[in-house]
Each structure stands twice: as structure tokens, then as C-alpha cells.
Phi, psi and omega in degrees: 000134179268132177241121175257131184236132171245118185242125182238132177225119181239111176262329183238113181270150179293323181284129186289348179284348177260121178284153180300146176239084190301337181281342186294312179297319179298319177300317180297317178297318179295318180295319177302311179297322179296315179302317180295318179293337178275001174105004177279124181299141182302327181289352175261005180243144180231117181253123181233119182231152176040243188300334179288339188277065176259164177302316180298319180292321178297316178298316179299318181296315176299320179295315183294329184271354186300328182292343182277347183278141169227191185295336184257356184290147177239149178251130171250123176244118183241125179237122175243112181182048190236177172108177181224137176231000000 
């Protein structure tokens, strides 16, 4: 089974009303590393963090990975950008 993963980690939000969440980006990196260690090829994973995590980049990433899907492929979407400080 093919697993395509899009992993997003946002520690620093553009809007100033949201305080930084330093663990979110680290969580995304750890989850990305875990997927690779579990045997998912790195070219099937997409890591988007902080300033890269824009609406345009997310749309582009979904568009860019579409060619990797076949009838048996599964999508894992992981978002780390939660919490309260």
C-alpha cells in the first residue's frame, strides 16, 4: 500500500494575536522522521513548516502530489499548530 503524507507544522503565525507554539514545528519534523523510519519513502512525504505553510503552498502541494496516487494509495494529512500558551 502506498502512503502519501502531507505534514504541516506551524509554530509562528503571521497574525500577531496568536502567540508562538514552539512545539508544533518540532512535532511536524518528528512525525515526518517517524514516517520515513517506518518505511515510507521520503519522496512520498511533503513537509511544510512555518512561513512555507501558506494557503497557496498547501494547494500547490496537493496539486504536486496528485501524480503519485493510484487506486490503492492512502493520504495522511498531519497538522501541528495547536495548543494554548
